N, C-alpha and C positions, 0 to 999 in steps of 0.2 A: 432500476438503478440509473442515476444520473452522474456523469463525471464532468467536472468543471476544471480545466487546466488554466493556471494563472502563472505568468512569468513574474518572478520576484527578483529583488536585488541580489539575493544569494543563490538563486536557482529556479526551481519550479515548485508549485504547490498544486496538488490534485485534491479536490474536494469530492468525496464520494458520498452522495446522498441517496437515501432509500436503502432498502435491504438488498444485499448481494445474495442472489439465490439461483440464478440460471446459468447455463453454459454460455449463453450470449453475454451475460454480465461479465463472466470471467474473460471471455474473448475481448470484449471492449476494454476491460481493465488492462490486460496484457498489451493491447495495441497502444493504449494511451502512454504507458510507461515506456514501451519499446520505441515509440516515435520520438520521445524526448531523448532517450539514450542514443538513438541514431544521429540526431542533430548535435547533441553535446554529450559525448560519452562520460565525461567526468562531472556532470551536473549534479548538484545536490537536489534531491527530490524529497519533498515532504508530502506524505500521503495522509490525508485527514479522513478517516472513516467515521462519518458523523452519525448516521442513523442505524447502521447495520449492527446487529447483535451476533451475527454469524459471518463466516468467511469460508469460501469453498476451498477444498484441498488443492484445486488447480491454481488458485491465486497464491496460496501458501507456497506451493512448489515453485511458482514463477518468482516470487519474492526471494526465496532461498537461492535459486539459481542466479538471480541478478546480483545478490550480495556476495555469494561465495565464488562464483565463476567469473562474472562480469565486473566485479569490484565496484558495483553501483553504490553511491552514497545515499542510502535511504533512511528516512525516519518515519515511523508510523505513529500517528496520533490517534488514539482510540477513545471514543466518546461513550462507549458502552462498558459497564462493569463486567457483564457476561462475556463479551468478546475478549476483554483484557484477561479475565480469568482463564479462558480457553487457551490463549496464547501463552500464559504463564504455565499452565499444566503441560503444554507441549515444549516447554523450555525454550521459547523463542523470543522472550523479552529482550535479552541482551543481543542475541544474534541479529534480530531485525530492528534493533534500536527503537523499541516501543516506548511511547510516552502516554501517560494517563491524561485525559482531558475531561474528567468528570469529578 
């Protein structure tokens, strides 16, 4: 998995490339978002999951914590119909502000 962080006019954009599958991937993902929120707690963060058709439960838990407890302003852009369907079945589309990009 590769993570590219880009500062935008409205906040930050994280581009997640390749499949998210290992514990190390989850750790790197958490660190990337955590670093942004430490610098700018109210920042708008767009997470673009480009290649992955799966997401680890650890990442889902992290995203839920950041949205519900830390009041993070996240938007997930999903490029895989399979991953979108999974998030829909888990009733996370509205809560995690998920958008289709396919």
